[in-house]
C-alpha positions as CSV (number, residue, x, y, z in Angstrom):
1,X,29.7,14.4,-3.8
2,X,28.8,14.9,-7.5
3,X,30.6,17.7,-9.4
4,X,28.5,17.7,-12.5
5,X,25.3,19.7,-12.5
6,X,23.1,16.9,-14.0
7,X,24.4,14.5,-11.4
8,X,23.6,16.9,-8.6
9,X,20.1,17.2,-10.0
10,X,19.7,13.4,-10.2
11,X,20.6,13.2,-6.5
12,X,17.9,15.7,-5.5
13,X,15.3,14.0,-7.7
14,X,16.1,10.6,-6.3
15,X,15.9,11.9,-2.7
16,X,12.5,13.4,-3.5
17,X,11.2,10.2,-5.1
18,X,12.6,8.1,-2.2
19,X,10.8,10.3,0.3
20,X,7.5,10.0,-1.6
21,X,7.8,6.2,-1.9
22,X,8.6,5.9,1.8
23,X,5.5,8.0,2.7
24,X,3.3,5.9,0.4
25,X,4.6,2.6,1.8
26,X,4.2,3.7,5.4
27,X,0.6,4.7,4.6
28,X,0.0,1.3,3.0
29,X,1.3,-0.4,6.2
30,X,-1.1,1.6,8.3
31,X,-4.1,0.9,6.0
32,X,-3.3,-2.8,6.1
33,X,-2.9,-2.7,9.9
34,X,-6.3,-1.0,10.2
35,X,-7.8,-3.8,8.1
36,X,-6.2,-6.4,10.3
37,X,-7.6,-4.6,13.4
38,X,-11.1,-4.5,11.9
39,X,-10.8,-8.3,11.1
40,X,-9.7,-9.0,14.7
41,X,-12.7,-7.1,16.1
42,X,-15.1,-9.2,13.9
43,X,-16.9,-6.1,12.6
44,X,-17.9,-7.1,9.1
45,X,-19.0,-3.6,7.9
46,X,-15.8,-1.9,9.2
47,X,-13.7,-4.7,7.7
48,X,-15.4,-4.4,4.4
49,X,-14.8,-0.6,4.3
50,X,-11.1,-1.2,5.2
51,X,-10.8,-3.8,2.5
52,X,-12.1,-1.5,-0.2
53,X,-9.8,1.3,1.0
54,X,-6.8,-1.1,1.1
55,X,-7.5,-2.4,-2.4
56,X,-7.8,1.2,-3.7
57,X,-4.5,2.3,-2.0
58,X,-2.6,-0.8,-3.2
59,X,-3.7,-0.5,-6.8
60,X,-2.9,3.2,-6.8
61,X,0.6,2.5,-5.4
62,X,1.1,0.0,-8.1
63,X,-0.1,2.4,-10.8
64,X,2.4,5.0,-9.5
65,X,5.2,2.5,-9.5
66,X,5.8,2.4,-5.8
67,X,5.2,-1.3,-5.6
68,X,5.0,-3.9,-8.4
69,X,1.5,-4.6,-9.8
70,X,1.8,-8.3,-9.1
71,X,2.6,-7.5,-5.4
72,X,-0.5,-5.3,-5.2
73,X,-2.6,-8.0,-6.8
74,X,-1.3,-10.7,-4.5
75,X,-1.9,-8.6,-1.4
76,X,-5.5,-7.7,-2.5
77,X,-6.1,-11.4,-3.2
78,X,-4.9,-12.5,0.2
79,X,-6.9,-9.8,2.0
80,X,-10.1,-10.7,0.1
81,X,-9.5,-14.4,0.8
82,X,-9.1,-13.8,4.5
83,X,-12.2,-11.5,4.6
84,X,-14.3,-14.1,2.8
85,X,-13.0,-16.9,5.0
86,X,-13.7,-15.0,8.2
87,X,-17.3,-13.9,7.3
88,X,-18.5,-16.8,5.2
89,X,-21.7,-17.9,6.9
């Protein structure tokens, strides 16, 4: 346990940031899972809405520093590619 006041404060700040990052990452996982479910159903309109939402959430998480910007871009690219491949007719 820390004895110095600033060290104690850093511990509380880190715990708060860790909790926030964990919430955001769990939310991202559920958004991506919803997109995968919409893709599995074959519903183009629902999948498109979920893709837009997933892209928005990924970019926001990257902007806030929860995930790296290249990771967000890679995930968006893969989601878009799978969407286009599934519904290219």
